[in-house]
N, C-alpha and C positions, 0 to 999 in steps of 0.2 A: 617703633613709635607706639604701636598698639599696646605694648606692654606697659608703657608709662602714661597712657591717656588719662588715668585717674590720679596722677601724681601732682601734688601741690607743694609749693615752697612756703615754709613758715617764716615769720619775721626774724626768728633767731638766726636763720641762715644769712639774712641780709645784714644783721648786726655784726656777725663774725666776719662776713665778707668785707664790710666797710672797714673794720679794724685791720684786716689783712692788707687791703689796698693802701690804707694810711701808712702801714709799716713799710710797704714797698716804696712808697714815695719818699719816706724819710730815709730809706736805705740808700738812696742816691746821694745823700749828704753824709750819712754816718754808716760806716762799715758794719757796726754792731747791729743796727736795725736791719741791715740786709740779711745777715745770718739768721736773726730771729724770724724774719718774715719767711725765709725759705723753710725753716723748721716748722713754723706755724702752718704754712701751706700744705706741707706733707701730712701733718697731723689732721688738718681739716679734711683733706681728701680721704684719709683713712676713716675718720668719723662719718663722713658723708656716705662712703661705701658701706660701712657697717649699718648705718641707719636704713639705707635702701635694702640691704639684704634682709634685715629684720622685718621691714614692712612687707616685703614680698615673699617671706618665708612660708606664708599660708595662702593658698589659692582662694579658699572660700572666705576666710577672714571672719565673717560673722554670720550667725543665723538670727533673723529677727522676724517677729510676727506681731501684728496688731490684733488685739482682742477687743471686740466691741459687740454691742447688741445688734440684732437684725434690724431694729428700728431705734431712732432717737426720739426723745420726748421734747416737744416744742416748749420753749420758755423755761426749761428746767436744766439743772446741771447734770450732764451725762458724763459718766466716767469712761475714759478710753485707756486701755492698758497696752503697753509695749513690752514684749518679752524679747530680750536681747541676750545672745550667748556668744562669747568670744571663742574663736577657734585657734587663737594664737597660743604659743607655748611660753610667751613672755607677757609681762604686764603691759597693757595698752591703755593709753588715754583716748577716749572716744567722745566725739561730739555728734550727738544724734539729732537728726532733724526729721520730723514727720511732716509730710506734705498735706497740711490741713486744707479742707475745702475753702474755696475763695470766698464763700458767703461769710465766713468768720472774720475775714480781713486781718488775720494774724500773720505778721511778716517777720516776727522776731522769735519764733518758736525754736528753742534749742535746749537740749539736755546734755550736760557734761558729766562724765563718769570715768572712774578708773576701774578697769576690769583686769582681774588676774587670769592666770592660765585656765582656760576652759570654763570661766566663770559665767554663770547665768544670773541676770538681774532683771527685776520687774520695775517698770516705771508707770506711774499713773498720772494722768492729767485730765482736766475737765473742760468740756465745751458746752456752751449755752446757745443753741440755735434760737432764732427769733422769727423764722419763717418756715412754713411747711414746704415740702418738696424733696427732690433728690439732691443729696450732698455727696460729692465725689472726693474721696480720699486718694492721694497719690502714693508715690513710693516712699520707702524709708531710706534716708541717706545717712551714712555713718562715715565720719572723717576720723581716721585712726592715725595716731602718732606714737612713737616710742618715747622713752625717757630722754633720748638725745634731742628730739623735737625739731630737727632740721626740715623734715618733710611731713606731709600728710598724704595718706592714701584714701581715696574715696571708694566706698562700697555702696552699691545701689541695689537694694532688695525690692523686688517687685511685690508690691502690696496694694495695687490699685483696686478699689472697690467702691461701689455706689450704695449708700445707705439712705433710706427714706426717713424724713422727719415727719412724725405724725402728731396730731393734737395731744396735749399733755396727758398721756396715760399714767405717768408717775403721780400726778395730782389726783387722777381718777382712782387709782389703787389706794392712795393714802386715805382719801375720804371713804372709800369702800371698806377698808379695814376698820376704821373708827366707827362706821355705821353699823357693821356687823357686831362689834363689841360694845355698842351703845355708848361710845365715848366721843361722840361728835362735839360735845361741849368743850373738849380739850382744844378745839380749833376756834372756839367762839360761837358755835351754833347754840342758840338758846333752847332751853327746855320749855316746851309749850304745854301749858295746862289745858286739858281737854274740857270743853264746855258742854256739859250734859252728855246725853247718849249720842255722840256723833260717830256711831259705829253700826255695822250690820249685825242683824240677829244671827246667832250661830246655832244654839241648842238650849234645851231646858235641862237643868241639872239640880241635884239636891243642894239645899242651902248648907253652907258651912260657915263657921264663924269668920268674919272679915268680909263676907260678900256684902255688896251694897243692897240695903233693905228696899231701896227704890226699885230694884230689879225683881222683886218677888212677883211671881205669876200666881195670882190668887185662884184662878180657875184650876190650874194644874195642882195647886196645893189642896183644893177641896176634893179633887178626884183621888189623890194619893194619900190623903190624911197626913202629910208631912210637908214642911216648907220646901217649895221649889222656886228656883230663880231662873230668869232668862240670862243666858250667857251671850255676850257680844264679842265681835272681833272688828278689827280695823276694816273700813271700807276698802275694797280692792277694785282693780280693773278700771280705775279712773284714767283718763287720757291726759298726758302731759306733753305738750307740743312746744318745742323750742323753735322760734321763728327768728331768723337772723337777717338783718338788713345788710346787704353786701354793696351798698352804694358808697358814694364819696365820703359821707359823714363818718364812716368806719375806718377811714384811712389814717386818722390822727394817731400819732405814736406816743406811747408813754413807757418809759424805761426800756426802750428798744423794741417793744412789741406794739403792733397796731391794735386799735380797739377791736378790730375783727378777730384777732388772735385770742384776746381775752374772752370774747363772746364764744368762740369755738371751744376753748378749753372748758369754760363753765358749762356749756351745753352738754359736753361729754360727761362731766361730773353729775349734773342734774339728771340726765338720762339714766345713768348707772344707778343713782340713788333711787329714782322712781321705780326701776325694775326690781331693785332689792325690796321695795315696799309693795311689790305685786301690782304696781300700776303699769299702764302702757306708756311707752316713751316713743315719741315721733319727732321728726325734724322737717322744717321747711325753710328754704332760703329764697330770697327774692331780690331783684335789682330793677333796672329800668325795662328789662325785656324778659329775662328768664326766670322760671320758677322750678325749683328742684325740691322734691319731697321724698321722705322715707316714711312709709305708713307706720302708725303706732302699733307696737306689740310689746308683750311683757316677758317673752322668752329670753333667757340669758344670752344665747348666741346672737340675739338681735343687736346687742351693743356693738358687735363687729361691723354690722351694716351701717350703723350710725357713724362709727369711727371712720369708715372708708368714705362715706359721703362728706364728712367734715374735712377729710384730707384733701378733697378735690375742690373745695370752695375757694374762689378768688373774688376780689373786689375790683371796682373800677372807679372812674372819676365822674360818673353820671349820677344824677339824683334818682333815687328809687321811686318806682311807680306803685303807690298804695292801691290804686284801682286794680292793677294787675294782681296784687296780693289778695284782694277780696275774691277775685275769680279763682285763684289757686286754692284758697281756703275752702270755697264751696265745692271744689272738685275733689279735694283730698281729705277734708275733715268732715266726717258724717255725723258726729254727735258733739254735745256740749263738752268742752275740754278746758283745761288750764292752759292758757297761752302765755308763754314767756317771750315777749318781743324785745329783742336786743337792737337798739338803735341809738341815736344821739341827737339831742336838741340843744343848740347853743343859744338860741333866742326864742322869745315867745312867738314871734311871727312865724318862725319855721315850724313850731309845734302847731299853731292854729291852722296852717295849711293842711296838716294831716289829721286834725282833730275830727272832722266828719267821718273819716275812715276808721279812726280809733273807736268812736262812739258806735259805729256800725258793728265792729268786731265785738265790742263789750256787750252789745245787746244779745248776741248769740253764745258768747263764751265768757269765761272768767279771764279777763285780760290783765296782765301785769306788764307795764311798760318799763323797760330798764334802760337808763341812760347814765352818763358818766359825769362825775365831777372833774373839773380841771385842777389837778393837784398843784400845778405850777402857780395858779391863781392864789391858792391858799398860802403858798410860800411867800408870794408877793404881799399878801395882806398882813402876814406876821412879821414882815421886815420893817425896821425903823426907817422913817423918811428922813433923808439928809438934805434935800433941796426941793425946789418947786417942781422939778421934773419927777421926782419920786412921789410927791403928793398927787400929781396928775395921774401917774400910772396906778397909784393905789386907789384913786377915785374910780377910774375905769374898771379896775378889778372888782371893786365893791359893787358896781353896777352889774357886771357880768354874773357875779355870785348871787346877787339879789334876783336876777332874772331866772336863774336856775330854780330858786326856791319858788318863784311865782309859777313856773311851769308845773311843779309838783302840786301846788294848790289848785291850779286850774284843772288838772287831770283828775285830782281827787274829788273836786266838786261835780265832775261828770260821772262819778262812780268807777273810775278807772284806777286800779292799784298801781303804785309806782315804786321803783327802787332807784334812788339817786345815790351812786356809790363811786368811791375811788376805784380805778381799774384793778388794783391789787386785791381789793376786798370783795370783788364781784362774786366769787364762788360762795363765800361764807354768807353774804347777804341774800343771794338767790336761794340757797338751801334753807335759810331761816324763813324766807317768805313762803316757800313751798310747804314746809312743815306747819307753819302757822295757818295757812289756808286749808290744809288738809285736816288739822285739828279742829277747825271751826266748821268743817263739813260744807265749805263753800264750793268745793270742786264738784 
């Protein structure tokens, strides 16, 4: 029985068996059917025996391996590769099932292929995680059948592994590559014109054609009897702090991802861009009780510390304590910084409850408050009304949309910069704002 524990019967077997039983029943009335049924039974037994012998002609059956990265990128398509090798000497039809982590809720994963003698085949498929954490892949199951197709034999290849899902490092590397090659505009990042000398002094050098005549240093020119100009460079070592609200307002999902996940992915992108610009990047998260901080630095390895801190962030259903945030900022942020605050305001009243705290932060730092547009509201506004119910829903949607715009105006009147953005465009809009403020020397 142990030998046949992975043996399964295909539908073809039952079809032939039904036909054979029918012929036996008819054979009770007609002698001809009796002879035919006896011959068919012998042939069937022969084919069944051959099918079993072919299926069990190889002990190992298949070699299979799952090839994936050590980490998966949250919110992105990650490629998983299956490498399957047939150890049979005959052609085999294989149904391959990879036991995907339960977080994906994929219950119909199946790859069907025809493998010839000792053939090796690669299969690729993609998974898109929407939560950070550990994802457990199970075994690889292969159901093999011959051309006869009466039986299937199951092969179980041990491939259990746990792979962590981190904040979107694919998105981070994509923006990093375009930032290094000065092609961020390909993603929609605006080119910002610098206003005046918004840069640090670097050195005095001889004037060459094309230099800005406004940079001529007349004292140095008089001493050297030739035109000398001041050379400037971008201001460096400014502090860029991403502050993430981990309260209940960040639980809202869009396209499968919670607002918190969008904020985390963008924080990683902004931190990496800031370090590339020789600024210091830091992180602070707050909720109703806890404050977690990563002190700002500009060294390249520092991005790993930020990534690890973002990996461990979780949200809850409580309202965040902004008074606690002020205490945390006084303890962890020692100089004027660019503060990117990721939160969400759905109504003016919710914003006004936190406005005194925002004004206090804005007094000591350059504050940018980032909150989200409800894209489903926009879809509702663009839809044609068919009845009174649709008109009512559209009116409510207009009110919600108008309130979001009023929140932006109220914050701007207090001197607080804002970003109201669809979740999918958060990274682009945040980078644009960072570069704009840097070019205007407001940091």
